[in-house]
N, CA, C and O of each residue as an XYZ file, in Angstrom:
732
protein
N     -20.521     -0.391      2.053
C     -18.336     -0.148      1.969
C     -18.688      1.213      3.192
O     -19.791      1.751      3.282
N     -17.757      1.488      3.848
C     -17.906      3.542      4.530
C     -16.230      3.383      4.224
O     -15.471      2.483      3.865
N     -16.145      4.658      4.548
C     -14.791      5.128      4.155
C     -13.860      5.484      5.466
O     -14.454      5.710      6.520
N     -12.523      5.537      5.441
C     -11.862      5.197      5.745
C     -11.820      7.195      6.874
O     -12.213      8.308      6.527
N     -11.167      6.708      8.154
C     -11.120      8.215      8.527
C      -9.110      8.117      9.585
O      -8.032      7.618      9.262
N      -9.465      8.686     10.499
C      -7.811      9.106     10.678
C      -7.709      8.082     11.696
O      -6.655      7.568     12.072
N      -9.295      7.723     12.269
C      -8.880      6.546     13.831
C      -8.180      5.176     13.140
O      -7.214      4.736     13.763
N      -8.469      4.652     12.243
C      -8.878      3.845     11.122
C      -7.234      3.322     11.006
O      -6.816      2.166     11.072
N      -6.189      5.049     10.738
C      -4.918      4.748     10.623
C      -3.764      4.574     11.994
O      -2.632      4.146     11.767
N      -4.062      4.833     12.957
C      -3.616      5.541     14.714
C      -3.554      4.264     15.170
O      -4.107      4.288     16.270
N      -3.022      2.672     14.826
C      -3.254      1.709     14.958
C      -2.277      0.745     14.617
O      -1.828      0.565     13.485
N      -2.036      0.270     15.415
C      -0.416     -0.600     14.392
C      -0.596     -1.724     13.451
O      -1.315     -2.710     13.287
N       0.978     -0.748     12.597
C       0.547     -1.384     10.757
C       0.371     -2.776     10.946
O       1.149     -3.058     10.034
N      -0.058     -4.081     11.430
C      -0.092     -5.010     11.709
C      -1.789     -5.423     11.561
O      -2.189     -6.318     10.816
N      -2.767     -4.489     12.519
C      -3.421     -4.898     12.338
C      -4.331     -4.174     11.320
O      -5.445     -4.571     10.979
N      -3.402     -2.513     10.664
C      -3.884     -1.990      9.221
C      -4.096     -3.086      8.218
O      -5.059     -3.612      7.660
N      -2.851     -3.203      8.224
C      -2.435     -3.924      6.807
C      -3.297     -5.179      6.747
O      -3.830     -5.735      5.787
N      -3.286     -5.384      7.672
C      -4.933     -7.458      7.297
C      -5.984     -6.996      6.964
O      -6.515     -7.633      6.054
N      -6.910     -5.540      7.562
C      -7.994     -5.133      7.314
C      -7.400     -4.473      6.495
O      -6.752     -3.595      7.065
N      -7.275     -4.449      5.271
C      -6.474     -3.066      4.525
C      -6.928     -4.656      3.071
O      -7.023     -4.217      1.925
N      -7.059     -5.584      3.158
C      -7.179     -6.317      2.344
C      -8.408     -6.430      2.057
O      -9.265     -6.575      2.930
N      -8.724     -6.368      0.523
C     -10.486     -6.211      0.627
C     -11.399     -5.048      0.942
O     -12.622     -4.911      0.938
N      -9.888     -3.880      1.348
C     -10.914     -2.234      0.739
C     -10.980     -1.939     -0.700
O     -10.968     -2.866     -1.510
N     -11.062     -0.508     -1.136
C     -11.601     -0.040     -1.988
C      -9.986      0.993     -1.836
O      -9.615      1.378     -0.727
N      -9.474      1.200     -2.661
C      -8.580      2.283     -2.971
C      -8.235      3.440     -3.887
O      -8.017      2.654     -4.809
N      -8.048      4.355     -4.318
C      -8.684      5.048     -5.600
C      -7.319      6.559     -5.561
O      -7.128      7.425     -4.706
N      -6.760      6.340     -6.633
C      -6.656      7.442     -6.755
C      -6.948      8.368     -7.704
O      -7.163      7.848     -8.799
N      -7.055      9.857     -7.677
C      -8.180     10.579     -8.211
C      -8.747      9.907     -9.344
O      -8.583     10.196    -10.530
N      -9.549      8.818     -8.769
C     -10.213      8.379     -9.421
C     -10.400      7.285     -9.553
O     -11.592      7.000     -9.448
N      -9.585      6.265     -9.798
C      -8.394      5.747    -10.576
C      -8.165      4.664     -9.602
O      -7.412      4.957     -8.674
N      -8.793      3.143     -9.623
C      -8.257      2.781     -8.805
C      -8.907      0.356     -8.690
O      -8.856     -0.606     -9.456
N      -9.292      0.573     -7.532
C      -9.296     -1.060     -7.411
C      -9.234     -1.905     -6.039
O      -8.718     -1.078     -5.287
N      -9.390     -2.715     -5.503
C      -9.456     -3.617     -4.477
C      -8.038     -4.171     -3.510
O      -7.825     -5.377     -3.636
N      -7.170     -3.494     -2.674
C      -6.453     -4.004     -2.218
C      -6.949     -5.043     -2.009
O      -8.068     -5.385     -1.625
N      -5.274     -6.010     -2.521
C      -5.273     -7.437     -2.369
C      -4.372     -8.240     -1.346
O      -4.415     -9.231     -0.617
N      -3.535     -7.221     -1.729
C      -1.559     -7.349     -1.013
C      -1.503     -5.790     -0.326
O      -1.927     -4.688     -0.675
N      -0.525     -6.459      1.185
C      -0.172     -5.133      1.677
C       0.969     -5.857      2.488
O       0.808     -7.066      2.648
N       2.086     -5.287      3.014
C       2.690     -5.894      4.348
C       2.494     -5.102      5.301
O       1.564     -4.307      5.431
N       3.677     -5.367      6.239
C       3.432     -3.800      8.036
C       4.608     -3.668      7.806
O       5.334     -4.376      7.108
N       4.945     -2.370      8.629
C       7.326     -2.392      8.450
C       6.238     -1.456     10.062
O       5.236     -0.748      9.966
N       7.059     -1.911     11.423
C       6.928     -1.434     12.557
C       8.117      0.177     12.625
O       8.642      0.833     11.725
N       8.143      0.305     14.159
C       9.502      1.284     13.646
C      10.452      0.498     14.523
O      11.571      1.000     14.632
N      10.261     -0.490     15.088
C      11.226     -1.602     15.624
C      11.689     -2.366     14.443
O      12.557     -3.136     14.854
N      11.516     -2.518     13.155
C      12.014     -2.758     12.332
C      13.485     -3.258     11.405
O      13.926     -2.296     10.777
N      13.968     -4.018     11.288
C      15.231     -2.748     10.801
C      15.389     -2.804      8.866
O      16.201     -2.180      8.183
N      14.193     -3.872      8.348
C      13.280     -3.094      7.290
C      12.423     -2.429      7.322
O      11.795     -2.469      6.264
N      11.861     -1.512      8.329
C      10.979     -0.435      8.621
C      12.612      0.743      7.786
O      13.819      0.746      8.029
N      11.532      1.741      6.577
C      12.658      3.195      6.563
C      12.601      4.053      7.787
O      13.177      5.128      7.621
N      11.986      3.855      9.158
C      11.989      4.326     10.678
C      12.927      3.889     11.500
O      13.194      4.528     12.517
N      13.558      2.751     11.186
C      13.920      2.052     11.991
C      15.314      2.850     12.585
O      15.763      2.641     13.712
N      16.062      4.055     11.343
C      17.855      4.473     11.620
C      17.000      6.372     12.205
O      17.687      7.331     12.558
N      15.755      6.372     12.140
C      15.908      7.630     12.426
C      15.223      8.420     11.474
O      14.956      7.818     10.435
N      14.693     10.166     11.570
C      13.995     10.383     10.448
C      15.047     11.078      9.497
O      16.079     11.555      9.969
N      14.713     11.132      7.908
C      15.377     12.050      7.253
C      14.366     12.544      6.922
O      13.240     12.637      7.412
N      15.136     13.059      5.496
C      14.265     13.887      4.500
C      13.566     13.132      3.975
O      12.381     13.310      4.257
N      13.826     12.094      3.109
C      13.469     10.522      3.135
C      11.695     10.669      3.474
O      10.734     11.077      2.822
N      11.846     10.228      4.537
C      10.868      8.833      5.534
C      10.612     10.408      6.110
O      11.307     11.090      5.359
N      10.056     11.173      6.926
C       9.723     11.881      7.508
C       8.521     11.970      7.125
O       7.828     12.861      7.617
N       8.084     11.263      6.357
C       6.038     11.249      6.375
C       5.573     10.810      7.214
O       4.544     11.076      7.835
N       6.978      9.423      7.389
C       6.374      8.779      8.396
C       6.251      8.798      9.881
O       5.663      8.137     10.738
N       7.121      9.923      9.826
C       6.875     10.902     11.243
C       5.324     11.825     11.704
O       4.643     12.105     12.691
N       5.360     11.954     10.747
C       4.175     12.510     10.412
C       2.797     12.272     11.055
O       2.950     11.728     12.148
N       1.715     12.457     10.805
C       0.799     11.988     11.301
C      -0.211     10.699     11.361
O      -1.127     11.258     10.758
N      -0.530      9.900     11.530
C      -1.415      8.469     11.343
C      -2.293      9.201     10.677
O      -2.969     10.140     11.099
N      -2.213      8.231      8.475
C      -3.488      8.590      7.690
C      -3.002      9.329      6.709
O      -3.850      9.838      5.977
N      -1.696      9.580      6.432
C      -1.022      9.721      5.265
C      -0.312      9.308      4.531
O       0.322      8.317      4.897
N      -0.113      9.751      3.408
C       0.953      9.309      2.437
C       2.475      9.005      2.743
O       3.185      9.794      3.367
N       2.830      8.016      2.340
C       4.255      7.871      2.355
C       5.631      7.625      1.214
O       6.733      7.457      1.736
N       5.544      7.610     -0.200
C       6.068      7.427     -0.816
C       7.299      7.755     -1.208
O       7.764      8.885     -1.057
N       8.035      6.597     -1.844
C       9.589      6.886     -1.794
C      10.354      6.104     -3.369
O       9.711      5.332     -4.080
N      11.268      6.366     -3.548
C      11.603      5.555     -4.379
C      12.138      4.590     -4.324
O      13.285      4.722     -3.897
N      11.730      3.155     -4.672
C      12.574      1.767     -4.288
C      14.112      1.774     -4.778
O      14.369      2.328     -3.708
N      15.217      1.686     -5.325
C      15.875      1.222     -5.789
C      15.594      1.743     -6.934
O      15.037      1.079     -7.807
N      16.061      3.461     -7.158
C      16.277      4.664     -7.884
C      15.013      4.775     -8.789
O      14.499      5.760     -9.319
N      14.623      3.259     -8.798
C      13.230      2.607    -10.302
C      11.957      3.082    -10.512
O      11.323      3.593    -11.436
N      11.792      2.779     -9.446
C       9.984      2.277     -8.403
C       9.408      3.724     -8.276
O       9.995      4.459     -9.070
N       8.349      4.459     -7.464
C       7.379      4.094     -7.093
C       7.037      3.331     -6.096
O       7.110      2.128     -6.346
N       6.521      3.753     -4.553
C       6.668      2.906     -3.320
C       5.368      3.747     -2.603
O       5.486      4.921     -2.251
N       3.542      2.612     -2.369
C       3.028      3.717     -1.478
C       2.630      2.964     -0.565
O       2.130      1.840     -0.544
N       2.994      3.938      0.421
C       2.765      3.703      1.944
C       1.601      4.387      2.913
O       1.613      5.598      3.135
N       0.535      3.447      3.502
C       0.266      4.100      4.035
C       0.557      4.301      5.416
O       0.161      3.362      6.106
N       1.456      5.763      6.421
C       1.493      5.879      7.889
C       0.149      5.646      9.079
O      -1.008      6.025      9.265
N       1.053      4.876      9.619
C       0.015      4.395     10.829
C       0.464      4.927     11.923
O       1.199      5.889     11.702
N       0.336      4.719     12.828
C       0.301      4.905     14.621
C       2.462      4.419     14.489
O       3.001      3.564     13.787
N       3.068      5.375     15.448
C       4.286      5.539     15.665
C       4.773      5.325     15.088
O       5.365      4.267     15.304
N       5.064      5.998     13.823
C       6.479      5.849     12.664
C       6.212      4.389     12.002
O       7.191      3.943     11.403
N       5.060      3.575     12.008
C       5.190      2.362     10.864
C       4.016      3.194      9.567
O       3.374      4.208      9.296
N       4.367      1.937      9.166
C       3.484      1.770      7.837
C       2.802      0.856      6.659
O       3.308     -0.228      6.371
N       1.895      1.233      6.140
C       1.997      0.169      5.831
C       2.152      0.281      4.113
O       1.564      1.087      3.392
N       3.294     -0.966      3.620
C       3.453     -1.270      2.383
C       1.711     -1.174      1.378
O       0.711     -1.231      2.093
N       1.475     -1.035     -0.206
C       0.285     -1.542     -0.672
C       0.913     -1.665     -1.532
O       1.365     -0.851     -2.337
N       1.065     -3.497     -1.369
C       1.804     -4.527     -2.285
C       1.801     -4.274     -4.321
O       2.474     -4.008     -5.316
N       0.181     -4.699     -3.667
C      -1.274     -5.400     -4.626
C      -2.908     -5.201     -4.980
O      -3.803     -5.535     -4.204
N      -3.056     -4.785     -5.886
C      -4.265     -4.245     -6.363
C      -5.106     -5.435     -7.637
O      -4.686     -6.127     -8.565
N      -6.610     -5.133     -6.959
C      -7.008     -5.768     -8.341
C      -7.825     -4.753     -8.905
O      -8.665     -4.192     -8.202
N      -7.692     -4.503     -9.915
C      -8.091     -2.849    -11.112
C      -9.846     -3.611    -11.492
O     -10.471     -4.618    -11.825
N      -9.919     -1.897    -11.035
C     -11.748     -1.972    -11.329
C     -12.201     -0.684    -11.955
O     -13.101     -0.929    -12.759
N     -11.810      1.077    -11.866
C     -11.773      1.697    -11.538
C     -11.183      2.063    -12.876
O     -10.511      1.035    -12.785
N     -10.744      2.649    -14.223
C      -9.987      3.375    -14.997
C      -9.025      2.198    -15.922
O      -8.016      2.361    -16.608
N      -9.595      1.330    -15.693
C      -8.650      0.152    -16.290
C      -8.299      0.662    -17.577
O      -7.177      0.166    -17.673
N      -8.452      1.240    -18.527
C      -8.024      1.415    -19.443
C      -7.016      2.903    -19.474
O      -6.255      3.217    -20.389
N      -7.223      3.532    -18.443
C      -5.955      5.119    -18.617
C      -5.001      3.918    -18.265
O      -4.376      3.442    -19.212
N      -4.797      3.322    -16.906
C      -3.909      1.977    -16.251
C      -2.846      1.103    -17.518
O      -1.680      0.708    -17.480
N      -3.917      1.062    -18.573
C      -3.219     -0.002    -19.156
C      -2.956      1.264    -20.312
O      -2.104      0.632    -20.938
N      -3.019      2.176    -20.836
C      -2.052      3.381    -21.583
C      -1.181      3.360    -20.436
O      -0.235      2.612    -20.682
N      -1.081      4.020    -18.937
C       0.061      4.439    -18.245
C       1.391      3.703    -17.924
O       2.528      4.093    -17.660
N       0.548      1.955    -18.103
C       1.918      0.980    -17.773
C       1.850      0.653    -19.278
O       2.799     -0.121    -19.408
N       1.285      0.791    -20.473
C       1.267      0.451    -21.483
C       1.449     -1.323    -21.026
O       2.402     -2.036    -20.710
N       0.496     -1.449    -21.140
C       0.225     -3.438    -20.659
C      -1.393     -3.724    -20.734
O      -2.287     -3.699    -19.889
N      -1.352     -4.002    -22.109
C      -3.120     -4.853    -22.001
C      -2.845     -6.406    -20.904
O      -3.815     -6.914    -21.467
N      -2.579     -7.066    -20.309
C      -3.273     -7.834    -20.010
C      -2.938     -6.468    -17.748
O      -2.055     -5.915    -17.091
N      -5.049     -6.877    -17.731
C      -4.918     -6.120    -16.526
C      -4.498     -7.271    -14.929
O      -4.467     -7.007    -13.727
N      -4.358     -7.960    -15.349
C      -3.099     -8.721    -14.140
C      -2.862     -7.940    -13.577
O      -3.328     -7.248    -12.672
N      -1.457     -8.103    -14.569
C      -0.284     -6.913    -14.949
C      -0.405     -5.591    -13.861
O       0.373     -5.271    -12.963
N      -1.372     -5.108    -14.188
C      -1.470     -3.398    -13.825
C      -0.740     -3.504    -12.433
O       0.464     -3.738    -12.334
N      -1.306     -3.374    -11.725
C      -1.550     -3.225    -10.582
C      -0.792     -4.384     -8.916
O      -0.973     -4.387     -7.698
N       0.284     -5.399    -10.199
C       0.505     -6.854     -9.143
C       2.664     -5.978     -8.742
O       3.845     -6.106     -9.065
N       1.938     -5.366     -8.066
C       3.496     -5.340     -7.613
C       3.708     -3.469     -6.802
O       2.794     -2.742     -7.192
N       4.384     -2.982     -6.153
C       4.855     -1.729     -5.982
C       4.861     -0.990     -6.886
O       3.772     -0.509     -7.200
N       5.777     -0.696     -7.477
C       6.027     -0.124     -8.947
C       4.939     -0.265    -10.219
O       4.704      0.614    -11.048
N       4.590     -1.040    -10.182
C       3.380     -1.472    -11.401
C       2.417     -0.774    -10.475
O       2.029     -0.272    -11.529
N       1.700     -0.283     -9.606
C       0.630     -0.353     -9.401
C       0.646      1.366     -8.857
O      -0.325      2.117     -8.769
N       2.213      1.684     -8.517
C       2.127      3.325     -8.441
C       2.125      4.200     -9.440
O       1.923      5.414     -9.458
N       2.575      2.822    -10.918
C       2.745      3.748    -12.520
C       1.383      3.827    -12.866
O       0.956      4.777    -13.523
N       0.412      2.578    -12.338
C      -0.881      2.484    -12.936
C      -2.101      3.878    -12.499
O      -3.062      4.361    -13.098
N      -1.602      4.088    -11.480
C      -2.273      5.040    -10.866
C      -1.360      6.128    -10.994
O      -1.645      7.061    -10.243
N      -0.095      6.350    -11.889
C       0.431      7.825    -11.332
C       0.776      8.409     -9.957
O       1.038      9.605     -9.824
N       0.770      7.541     -8.939
C       1.331      8.333     -7.415
C       3.045      8.575     -7.410
O       3.937      7.728     -7.453
N       3.101      9.548     -7.365
C       4.328     10.068     -7.352
C       4.988     10.590     -5.580
O       4.410     10.503     -4.497
N       6.324     11.100     -5.895
C       6.420     11.661     -4.561
C       5.280     13.233     -3.980
O       4.731     13.513     -2.915
N       5.354     13.830     -5.172
C       3.606     14.183     -5.093
C       3.103     14.489     -4.502
O       2.712     15.625     -4.235
N       2.892     13.251     -3.964
C       1.857     12.636     -2.944
C       2.136     12.005     -1.735
O       1.523     11.402     -0.854
N       3.396     12.388     -2.024
C       4.244     11.973     -0.343
C       3.321     13.341      0.906
O       3.012     14.529      0.820
N       3.197     12.215      1.980
C       2.712     13.647      2.805
C       1.171     14.234      2.660
O       0.795     15.318      3.106
N       0.345     13.255      1.922
C      -1.291     13.391      1.194
C      -1.673     13.159      2.123
O      -1.163     12.158      2.627
N      -3.130     14.104      3.228
C      -3.658     13.432      3.716
C      -4.406     12.149      2.653
O      -4.537     12.089      1.430
N      -4.863     11.052      3.960
C      -5.835      9.562      2.710
C      -6.366      9.646      2.703
O      -7.026      9.220      1.755
N      -7.120     10.522      4.027
C      -8.604     10.669      3.958
C      -9.754     11.663      2.930
O     -10.971     11.852      2.933
N      -8.292     12.255      1.892
C      -8.839     13.197      1.847
C      -8.856     13.628     -0.231
O      -7.857     13.676     -0.949
N      -9.450     13.724     -0.405
C      -9.463     13.577     -2.449
C      -7.420     14.343     -2.452
O      -6.880     14.948     -1.526
N      -6.901     14.034     -3.614
C      -7.473     12.870     -4.683
C      -7.775     11.375     -4.221
O      -8.112     10.600     -5.115
N      -7.646     10.638     -2.244
C      -7.227      9.442     -2.587
C      -9.108      9.571     -1.824
O      -9.859     10.376     -1.273
N      -9.054      8.232     -2.282
C     -10.504      7.325     -1.663
C     -10.560      5.840     -1.274
O     -11.085      5.062     -2.070
N     -10.205      5.516     -0.448
C     -10.144      4.600      0.917
C     -11.311      4.460      1.934
O     -11.470      5.063      2.995
N     -12.429      3.096      1.087
C     -12.714      2.699      1.296
C     -13.159      1.151      1.814
O     -12.836      0.130      1.208
N     -13.918      1.177      2.983
C     -13.322     -0.195      3.935
C     -14.725     -0.874      3.701
O     -15.772     -0.256      3.510
N     -14.573     -2.336      3.748
C     -15.866     -3.790      3.698
C     -16.174     -4.123      4.501
O     -15.326     -4.645      5.225
N     -17.633     -4.075      4.990
C     -17.383     -4.076      6.440
C     -18.004     -5.593      7.327
O     -18.648     -5.778      8.359
N     -17.105     -6.895      5.761
C     -16.978     -8.039      5.849
C     -15.952     -8.357      5.739
O     -15.538     -7.633      4.834
N     -15.190     -8.964      6.031
C     -13.907     -9.016      6.863
C     -13.526    -10.806      5.190
O     -13.918    -11.928      4.870
N     -12.677     -9.862      4.860
C     -11.231    -11.289      3.645
C     -10.771    -11.806      4.128
O     -10.105    -11.521      5.123
N     -11.017    -13.356      3.351
C     -10.228    -14.184      3.463
C      -8.676    -13.913      3.367
O      -7.993    -14.092      2.359
N      -8.300    -13.518      4.417
C      -6.886    -13.122      4.087
C      -5.008    -14.867      4.395
O      -4.756    -15.787      5.173
N      -4.269    -14.093      2.947
C      -2.956    -15.367      3.359
C      -2.765    -14.607      4.444
O      -3.437    -13.641      4.807
N      -1.307    -15.340      5.223
C       0.011    -13.980      5.614
C       0.898    -15.040      5.465
O       0.913    -16.207      5.856
N       1.626    -14.343      4.808
C       3.277    -15.127      4.903
C       4.141    -14.097      5.025
O       3.766    -13.015      5.476
N       5.635    -14.368      4.558
C       6.661    -13.526      5.211
C       7.114    -12.282      3.664
O       7.140    -12.350      2.435
N       7.267    -11.728      4.248
C       7.260    -10.248      3.270
C       8.396    -10.620      2.476
O       9.344    -11.296      2.876
N       8.199     -9.985      0.960
C       9.292     -9.727      0.014
C       9.792     -9.208     -1.345
O       9.341     -9.418     -2.472
N      10.627     -8.625     -1.024
C      12.125     -7.683     -1.555
C      12.850     -6.854     -0.723
O      13.095     -5.664     -0.919
N      13.112     -7.393      0.016
C      13.614     -6.960      1.329
C      14.838     -6.866      1.781
O      14.641     -5.822      2.402
N      16.072     -7.124      2.005
C      17.126     -7.960      2.853
C      17.209     -8.370      4.216
O      17.874     -9.283      4.706
N      16.158     -7.264      4.947
C      16.134     -7.608      6.577
C      14.907     -8.092      6.944
O      13.865     -7.948      6.306
N      15.072     -8.767      8.162
C      13.724     -9.380      8.973
C      12.326     -9.571      8.144
O      11.220     -9.038      8.062
N      13.228    -10.915      7.448
C      12.204    -11.260      6.462
C      11.298    -12.263      6.419
O      10.602    -12.638      5.476
N      11.394    -12.791      7.886
C      11.048    -13.663      8.942
C       9.706    -13.106      8.946
O       8.800    -13.777      8.453
N       9.495    -12.100      9.381
C       8.149    -11.623     10.036
C       6.946    -12.018      9.044
O       6.764    -12.261      7.851
N       6.505    -11.966      9.792
C       5.148    -12.841      8.789
C       3.894    -11.975      8.647
O       2.750    -12.382      8.850
N       4.352    -10.311      8.149
C       3.267     -9.141      7.952
C       3.632     -8.977      6.519
O       4.314     -8.083      6.017
N       3.049    -10.011      5.940
C       2.527     -9.318      4.341
C       1.370    -10.381      4.631
O       1.311    -11.365      5.369
N       0.351     -9.691      3.622
C      -0.715    -10.161      3.375
C      -1.653    -10.421      2.374
O      -1.207    -10.292      1.234
N      -3.184    -10.852      2.500
C      -2.989    -10.927      0.809
C      -4.225    -11.647      0.512
O      -4.463    -12.648      1.188
N      -5.062    -11.282     -0.413
C      -6.822    -11.218     -0.822
C      -6.136    -13.109     -1.224
O      -5.224    -13.372     -2.008
N      -7.188    -14.411     -0.139
C      -6.680    -15.770     -0.978
C      -7.118    -15.880     -1.863
O      -7.957    -15.135     -2.368
N      -6.651    -16.875     -2.304
C      -6.959    -16.693     -4.197
C      -6.598    -15.982     -5.382
O      -6.225    -16.368     -6.490
N      -6.829    -14.659     -4.801
C      -6.796    -13.337     -5.894
C      -5.096    -13.608     -7.066
O      -4.027    -14.010     -6.608
N      -5.327    -13.273     -8.446
C      -4.759    -13.566     -9.689
C      -3.672    -12.313     -9.566
O      -2.595    -12.407    -10.153
N      -3.998    -11.143     -8.782
C      -3.790    -10.206     -8.909
C      -2.393     -9.523     -7.765
O      -2.111     -8.333     -7.629
N      -1.892    -10.411     -7.251
C      -0.820    -10.577     -6.635
C       0.593    -10.585     -6.973
O       1.220    -11.338     -7.717
N       1.123     -9.175     -5.979
C       2.411     -9.643     -6.863
C       3.270    -11.145     -6.874
O       4.062    -11.586     -7.706
N       2.799    -11.685     -5.682
C       3.722    -12.953     -5.973
C       2.578    -13.832     -4.796
O       1.854    -13.450     -3.877
N       2.893    -15.162     -5.413
C       1.829    -16.061     -4.269
C       2.213    -16.434     -3.283
O       3.396    -16.745     -3.149
N       1.340    -16.514     -2.305
C       1.519    -16.851     -0.955
C       2.225    -18.538     -0.444
O       2.374    -18.810      0.747
């Protein structure tokens, strides 16, 4: 595995979202394998950058390779990786690998399958909040490493949104039990 640098993120979000499947994501030493992502482009009505910069989404307009963390429906934090041209990749699910006991306490959940299967669950398990918004993804407290081999990826329409749902920009690890929703 090799650690990702800024150039990995300085590309179209669709390519980044697909290639992140099978990568390892750790935050403060806790995390696992990325098994589900979604891509959002600036010309996409479902993207937070579509209507221009605001206080909430200003990290999307900064350099690629930064975190964009926002509150969804006032309930859950969602963790995104900023890519080129105000685009981003939402990390939808992880297969927990490191720090499972800590994640179980944070989530008050014993089922390993349910620890990080969804963006809100993932953020709660990893303790990612708005405090990480704008932080570089290529430095501690984040570690993202990419597998040299290509993962077997499923492609489908995005979920949990009301605009541009027809876009096949949701990617998942084939046959993973840790997806937020089956393809």
